[in-house]
C-alpha positions in Angstrom: 17.9 1.1 15.9 21.4 2.9 15.6 22.3 4.6 12.9 19.4 4.5 11.0 18.8 6.0 7.4 16.5 8.5 7.5 13.1 7.9 5.5 10.7 10.4 4.5 7.3 8.9 4.1 5.1 10.1 1.2 1.3 10.1 1.4 -0.7 10.7 -1.5 -4.6 11.3 -1.0 -7.6 12.7 -2.4 -11.1 12.4 -1.4 -10.3 10.6 1.3 -10.1 12.7 5.1 -11.2 10.3 7.3 -8.8 7.6 5.8 -5.9 9.9 5.5 -6.5 10.1 9.1 -6.6 7.0 9.9 -3.4 6.0 7.9 -1.5 9.1 9.8 -2.5 7.7 13.2 -1.1 4.4 12.0 2.2 6.1 10.4 2.6 8.2 13.9 3.1 4.7 15.6 6.1 3.4 13.7 9.0 2.2 15.6 11.6 3.4 13.3 13.5 6.3 15.1 14.2 8.5 12.4 11.8 9.5 9.4 9.4 12.2 8.4 6.1 12.4 7.1 5.3 14.4 3.7 1.8 14.4 3.3 0.7 15.3 -0.7 -2.9 16.1 -0.7 -6.2 17.6 -2.2 -8.1 20.9 0.0 -10.1 18.1 2.1 -7.1 16.2 2.6 -5.0 19.5 3.6 -7.9 20.1 6.0 -7.8 16.7 7.5 -4.2 16.9 8.8 -4.4 20.6 10.1 -8.0 19.2 11.7 -5.4 16.6 13.7 -3.4 19.8 14.6 -0.5 18.2 12.8 0.3 21.0 10.5 3.8 21.5 12.3 4.4 18.3 12.3 4.7 16.8 8.7 5.4 18.4 5.7 2.0 19.0 3.9 2.2 19.9 0.0 -0.9 21.1 -2.3 -2.1 19.1 -5.1 -6.0 19.0 -6.7 -5.0 17.4 -10.0 -6.0 13.5 -10.4 -2.5 12.2 -11.0 -0.8 10.3 -8.3 2.1 10.5 -10.4 2.4 14.1 -9.9 1.4 14.0 -6.5 4.3 11.7 -5.9 6.8 13.6 -7.6 5.6 16.7 -5.6 5.9 14.5 -2.2 9.6 13.3 -3.4 10.7 17.3 -3.8 9.9 17.9 -0.6 11.3 14.8 1.0 15.1 15.2 2.4 15.4 11.2 3.3 18.1 9.2 1.7 15.2 6.6 1.4 11.6 7.8 0.0 8.8 5.3 1.0 5.5 5.4 -0.2 2.4 4.1 1.4 -1.5 5.2 0.3 -3.9 6.9 2.4 -6.6 4.0 2.5 -3.6 1.9 4.0 -2.1 1.2 7.6 1.7 -0.1 8.3 2.5 -2.3 10.9 4.7 -0.7 14.0 8.0 -2.6 12.6 7.2 -1.8 8.7 10.0 0.9 8.0 12.8 -1.1 10.5 12.0 -4.4 8.1 11.5 -2.3 4.7 14.6 -0.2 5.0 17.2 -2.5 6.7 18.0 -3.8 3.0 19.2 -0.5 1.9 22.5 -0.9 4.4 23.7 -2.5 1.0 24.6 0.1 -1.2 23.3 -2.0 -4.3 19.8 -2.4 -2.9 17.9 0.6 -4.7 14.5 -0.6 -4.7 12.5 -2.4 -2.2 8.8 -3.8 -1.7 6.7 -5.4 1.1 3.6 -7.2 1.2 0.0 -5.9 1.5 -3.1 -7.3 3.8 -6.3 -6.9 2.2 -9.6 -6.3 3.0 -10.2 -9.1 6.1 -6.7 -8.0 7.3 -5.0 -11.3 7.4 -4.8 -12.7 3.9 -2.4 -10.6 1.5 -4.0 -9.1 -1.4 -0.9 -9.8 -3.7 1.6 -12.2 -4.2 5.2 -11.3 -5.2 5.1 -10.5 -9.1 7.2 -10.1 -11.5 6.2 -8.1 -14.8 7.3 -7.6 -18.4 7.5 -5.1 -20.9 3.7 -5.4 -21.9 2.6 -4.6 -18.3 1.9 -8.4 -17.7 2.3 -9.6 -14.1 3.7 -13.5 -13.3 3.3 -14.7 -9.9 6.5 -15.7 -8.3 6.8 -18.1 -5.3 7.4 -17.1 -1.5 8.5 -19.5 0.9 10.4 -17.3 3.6 10.5 -14.3 6.2 13.7 -13.5 5.3 14.3 -10.2 2.8 15.5 -11.6 -1.3 15.9 -11.0 -4.4 13.3 -13.3 -6.7 14.8 -14.5 -9.8 13.1 -13.0 -13.0 13.3 -13.9 -16.5 14.9 -11.9 -18.8 13.0 -8.5 -19.8 11.2 -9.0 -16.7 11.2 -6.8 -13.4 10.3 -7.5 -9.9 7.3 -5.7 -9.2 6.8 -3.7 -6.1 2.9 -2.5 -4.7 2.8 1.6 -4.7 1.4 1.5 -1.1 4.1 -0.2 0.5 7.5 0.1 -1.8 10.8 2.4 -1.1 13.7 3.7 -3.5 16.5 5.9 -2.8 15.8 9.1 -3.7 18.9 9.7 -5.4 17.9 7.0 -7.8 14.2 8.0 -8.3 15.1 11.9 -8.6 18.2 10.8 -11.7 15.5 8.8 -13.0 13.4 11.8 -13.6 10.8 10.7 -10.9 7.3 8.8 -11.5 6.1 9.4 -15.3 3.0 11.7 -15.6 1.3 10.0 -17.8 0.4 7.0 -15.5 -1.7 9.2 -13.4 -3.4 5.7 -12.0 -2.6 2.2 -12.5 1.1 0.9 -13.5 2.5 4.0 -11.9 5.0 2.7 -9.9 4.8 -0.6 -12.1 6.5 1.6 -14.5 9.3 2.6 -12.1 10.4 -0.8 -11.3 10.2 -1.6 -14.8 12.9 1.2 -16.0 14.8 0.1 -12.6 14.8 -3.7 -13.7 18.9 -3.9 -14.0 19.2 -2.6 -10.6 19.1 -4.5 -7.5 15.4 -4.7 -5.9 14.6 -6.6 -2.6 11.3 -8.2 -1.7 10.7 -7.9 2.2 7.9 -10.2 3.3 7.8 -9.0 6.9 7.4 -5.2 5.5 3.6 -5.5 6.2 0.8 -3.0 5.4 -2.8 -3.4 5.5 -4.8 -2.2 2.6 -8.7 -2.0 2.3 -9.4 -1.2 -1.4 -11.2 2.2 -0.4 -13.8 3.8 -2.9 -12.7 6.3 -5.6 -13.4 8.0 -8.6 -12.6 4.6 -10.6 -14.0 2.1 -7.6 -16.6 1.8 -5.7 -16.6 0.3 -1.8 -17.7 -3.0 -3.4 -14.7 -3.3 -5.7 -17.1 -3.2 -8.4 -15.3 -0.9 -11.3 -16.7 2.7 -12.1 -14.2 3.8 -14.7 -11.6 2.2 -17.1 -10.3 5.4 -18.2 -7.2 5.4 -16.5 -6.2 1.8 -17.1 -6.9 2.1 -20.8 -4.6 5.2 -20.6 -1.8 3.7 -18.3 -1.8 0.6 -20.4 -1.7 2.0 -23.6 1.4 4.4 -22.8 2.9 1.7 -20.9 3.4 -0.1 -23.9 4.3 2.3 -26.2 7.0 3.2 -23.7 8.6 -0.3 -23.2 6.9 -2.6 -25.9 8.1 -3.5 -29.4 5.3 -1.8 -31.7 4.9 -5.1 -33.2 3.1 -6.3 -30.1 0.9 -3.3 -29.4 -2.3 -4.2 -30.9 -2.5 -7.9 -29.5 -1.4 -6.5 -25.9 -4.3 -4.2 -26.2 -6.8 -7.0 -27.4 -6.0 -9.0 -24.7 -6.4 -5.7 -22.0 -10.1 -5.4 -23.5 -10.7 -8.8 -23.1 -9.0 -9.2 -19.9 -11.3 -6.2 -18.5 -14.4 -7.4 -20.2 -14.0 -10.6 -18.5 -13.2 -9.0 -14.8 -16.3 -6.7 -15.3 -18.6 -10.2 -16.2 -17.2 -11.1 -12.8 -17.9 -8.5 -11.0 -21.4 -8.9 -12.3 -22.0 -12.6 -11.1 -20.8 -11.3 -7.7 -23.4 -8.6 -7.8 -21.1 -5.6 -8.0 -22.5 -4.6 -11.0 -25.4 -4.6 -13.1 -25.4 -6.1 -16.8 -26.7 -2.4 -18.2 -23.0 -1.3 -16.8 -20.9 -3.4 -18.3 -21.0 -1.7 -22.1 -20.7 1.6 -20.6 -17.6 0.8 -18.6 -15.8 -0.7 -21.7 -16.6 2.2 -23.7 -14.5 4.1 -20.9 -11.7 1.5 -21.2 -12.0 2.2 -25.3 -11.9 5.9 -24.6 -8.8 5.8 -22.3 -6.8 3.3 -25.0 -7.0 6.0 -27.9 -5.9 8.7 -25.2 -2.9 6.5 -24.3 -2.3 5.9 -27.8 -1.3 9.9 -28.3 -0.5 11.0 -24.5 3.1 12.4 -24.2 5.5 10.0 -22.4 9.0 10.0 -20.6 8.8 13.5 -19.4 11.6 14.2 -16.5 10.7 15.9 -13.7 13.8 18.0 -12.0 14.2 18.2 -8.3 15.9 20.4 -6.2 19.6 19.4 -5.9 19.7 20.6 -1.9 16.2 19.8 -0.9 14.7 21.4 2.4 15.8 20.4 6.1 14.7 17.2 7.5 11.8 17.3 9.7 11.6 14.4 11.8 8.9 13.2 13.1 8.7 13.4 17.4 7.0 9.7 17.6 4.1 9.6 20.0 4.9 5.8 20.4 6.4 4.5 23.8 7.6 1.8 21.8 5.9 -0.7 23.7 3.1 -3.3 22.6 0.1 -4.5 24.8 -2.5 -6.6 23.9 -6.1 -7.2 25.1 -8.7 -10.1 24.8 -11.7 -11.2 25.8 -15.1 -12.3 24.4 -17.2 -10.7 21.6 -19.9 -9.3 24.3 -16.8 -7.7 26.2 -16.3 -5.1 22.9 -16.7 -1.5 24.3 -14.6 -2.4 27.4 -11.9 -3.8 25.4 -11.7 -0.8 23.2 -11.7 1.6 26.5 -8.5 -0.2 27.7 -7.0 -0.3 24.4 -7.6 3.5 24.0 -5.7 4.0 27.4 -2.8 2.5 26.2 -2.7 4.3 23.1 -3.1 7.6 25.1 0.2 6.2 27.0 2.3 5.6 23.7 1.9 2.2 23.3 0.6 0.2 20.1 -2.3 -1.8 21.5 -3.8 -5.0 20.1 -7.3 -6.4 21.1 -8.7 -10.0 20.2 -12.4 -10.5 20.6 -13.5 -14.2 20.3 -16.9 -15.4 19.8 -18.0 -18.8 20.7 -18.1 -19.5 17.2 -16.0 -20.9 13.9 -16.6 -17.7 11.9 -13.4 -16.8 10.0 -11.2 -13.7 11.3 -11.0 -10.5 10.3 -8.5 -8.0 11.8 -7.9 -4.1 11.1 -6.6 -0.9 12.6 -9.4 0.9 14.6 -9.6 4.9 13.8 -9.0 5.5 17.5 -5.6 4.2 17.2 -5.4 0.8 17.9 -5.3 -2.9 16.1 -8.4 -5.2 16.5 -9.1 -9.0 15.5 -12.4 -10.9 15.9 -13.9 -13.9 14.9 -14.8 -17.3 16.2 -12.6 -19.1 19.1 -12.8 -21.9 16.7 -12.6 -20.2 13.3 -9.6 -19.8 11.3 -7.0 -16.8 10.9 -5.3 -17.7 7.9 -7.6 -18.8 5.4 -5.7 -22.0 4.0 -5.9 -23.1 7.4 -8.9 -25.6 8.8 -12.6 -24.3 9.2 -12.9 -25.6 12.2 -10.2 -26.3 15.4 -10.7 -26.8 19.1 -8.9 -24.5 20.9 -9.1 -22.9 24.6 -9.6 -19.1 24.6 -6.1 -18.4 26.2 -4.3 -21.2 23.7 -6.0 -19.1 20.9 -4.7 -15.8 22.2 -1.5 -17.1 22.2 -1.3 -18.7 19.0 -2.3 -15.6 17.3 0.0 -13.3 19.4 2.9 -15.1 17.9 1.3 -15.2 14.4 2.2 -11.6 14.5 5.1 -11.3 16.8 7.8 -10.3 14.3 5.0 -7.4 13.0 3.6 -6.1 16.1 4.8 -7.2 19.5 8.1 -7.2 21.3 
């Protein structure tokens, strides 16, 4: 790509050094020719970057405060790219992510772009395309194309992007005052979306990242809630900032009811025990009380002349390779994939067992993609549970499914 727009990829990390290293490994395989990486992390995360030997390859900034908006603003402050792109430390991008995500910015009217996020099984999308209203409530929108598009929304709605896969013009977000520190977690990027609701936003279906919902102080590894305080804080703050005062109490009552229903659902699924629900709802009430009085709308000042751009020196050759075999050939396939990665290639391993097991996919911390499951099982979850296929035909089918994302 000639004349590529300079991009700063901002990664915020807290308490997940191993996942941060995996995320950076994946970001390092991007096929975009003009980007820098800005890592904003706690001490563990900064040590992890040093442990990779990447301290001179990225811009490394400290943030020991548990506030993602503050951390993102630190990243914007250090960023020099015309575009700032955001991805979480528990996510990994497809190698074409920035190429697809940044293409709409060639239109000067586009100020914000969002992509799609694949969830825990590595195949199904975690969220649909959505709109959000002044109450912070989302509505699903239709998606029936691969081409970038601007969804139609109702009066008073904004197009929602996901914080782990979004980009915005740096001058736009700095003139906006950055992310509001009142939103230390939850609705943080949504609040930016809402302030930009009258500006042109584009959704790019082929700009994809894989996101696994890693455990944190607010959520266990099994996705069970462990603290709802920030949900309460952010929702109350969002309502105070954007919704009419007359609807505040009704919206907060709906929040309480919806979160209670979510906790009961997690209990039914085995992620929570019955005696955990009441204490969790207390944390929600505590958060709502705090959000009623927390300061909102605090603008951040950014330097007029940012520091020099630090172009990432790619390890990738821009080539891709595929290795396929049976489930019992896992070690042999891994050796081949790692050898290809060492040569700068993006490597994908397909491992199929003689079963109808559904497929899963993930980015291995060793630096290669892998997909595993039954030869006769489904990958896309709306497909049939069982289908006859020869081994070579199934490999070709799965490779074709990913052709616009990972293969050249």
